C-alpha positions as CSV (number, residue, x, y, z in Angstrom):
1,M,-5.3,116.4,173.8
2,R,-4.0,113.8,171.3
3,S,-2.6,110.4,171.2
4,A,1.1,109.8,171.0
5,V,2.2,109.7,167.3
6,P,5.4,107.8,166.9
7,S,8.1,109.1,164.5
8,A,8.7,107.4,161.2
9,E,11.3,105.2,162.8
10,S,9.2,104.4,165.8
11,T,6.2,102.1,166.0
12,P,4.7,100.2,168.9
13,A,6.6,97.1,167.7
14,T,10.0,98.9,167.5
15,D,9.4,100.5,170.9
16,R,8.7,97.1,172.4
17,A,11.8,95.6,170.7
18,L,13.9,98.4,172.0
19,A,12.6,98.0,175.5
20,A,13.0,94.2,175.5
21,F,16.5,94.5,174.1
22,L,17.6,97.0,176.9
23,R,15.8,95.0,179.6
24,A,17.8,91.9,178.5
25,R,21.1,93.9,178.6
26,V,20.2,95.2,182.1
27,A,19.4,91.6,183.3
28,E,22.7,90.4,181.8
29,A,24.7,93.1,183.6
30,S,23.0,92.4,186.9
31,T,24.2,88.8,186.8
32,S,27.5,89.0,185.1
33,G,28.6,92.6,184.6
34,C,31.2,94.5,186.5
35,S,30.1,97.1,189.1
36,A,30.6,100.0,186.7
37,E,28.4,98.3,184.1
38,R,25.7,97.5,186.6
39,K,25.8,101.1,187.9
40,A,25.5,102.6,184.4
41,L,22.7,100.3,183.4
42,A,20.8,101.1,186.6
43,G,20.4,104.6,185.1
44,V,19.2,103.1,181.9
45,R,16.7,101.0,183.8
46,A,15.3,104.1,185.4
47,V,14.8,105.8,182.0
48,L,13.4,102.6,180.6
49,D,10.9,102.3,183.5
50,E,9.7,105.9,182.9
51,F,9.5,105.3,179.1
52,E,7.4,102.2,179.5
53,D,5.1,103.8,182.1
54,K,4.4,106.8,179.9
55,H,4.2,104.7,176.7
56,L,1.6,102.5,178.3
57,S,-0.5,105.5,179.5
58,A,-0.3,106.9,176.0
59,H,-2.1,103.9,174.6
60,E,-4.7,103.8,177.4
61,S,-6.0,107.3,177.0
62,P,-5.4,110.6,175.2
63,I,-2.4,112.5,176.4
64,D,-1.2,116.1,175.9
65,D,1.7,117.3,173.7
66,Y,3.9,117.7,176.8
67,V,3.7,114.0,177.5
68,V,4.2,113.1,173.9
69,G,7.4,115.2,174.0
70,Q,8.5,113.4,177.1
71,I,7.9,110.0,175.5
72,D,9.8,111.1,172.4
73,A,12.8,112.4,174.5
74,L,12.9,109.2,176.5
75,R,12.8,107.0,173.3
76,W,15.6,109.1,171.8
77,A,17.8,108.7,174.9
78,L,17.2,104.9,175.0
79,Q,17.9,104.6,171.2
80,C,21.1,106.5,171.7
81,V,22.3,104.3,174.5
82,A,21.3,101.1,172.7
83,A,23.1,102.2,169.5
84,A,26.2,103.6,171.2
85,A,26.7,100.9,173.8
86,F,25.5,97.8,172.0
87,S,26.0,98.6,168.3
88,H,27.7,95.2,167.7
89,H,25.3,93.1,169.8
90,P,23.6,90.5,167.6
91,A,20.2,91.1,169.2
92,L,20.2,94.9,168.6
93,P,16.9,95.7,166.8
94,G,17.5,96.3,163.1
95,V,16.2,99.9,163.2
96,L,19.0,100.8,165.5
97,R,21.8,99.1,163.6
98,P,24.3,101.5,162.0
99,R,23.9,101.9,158.3
100,P,26.9,101.9,156.0
101,A,27.9,105.4,155.0
102,D,26.9,104.9,151.3
103,A,23.3,103.7,152.4
104,A,22.5,107.0,154.1
């Protein structure tokens, strides 16, 4: 058993920023979004809930490689949604912002 080791782009702070950003977008959609947006973000909320539950348990006790893989997959899915759906949102965490082609 081992503790979850975040990727180079992922730290507890960036994970919290990602979660907070997406929670805010879900809350916005629930009050002012169209029904399609609310429905889509309900799925994001479910993935986010699971990510946060597993992420919290990873910091409370050692976890096995399978759970580490689940956390990484959930993080990747959330990062993809955030970057694809909200790439021009001013509150998007910097690590998820698209980089100019010449900066890659």
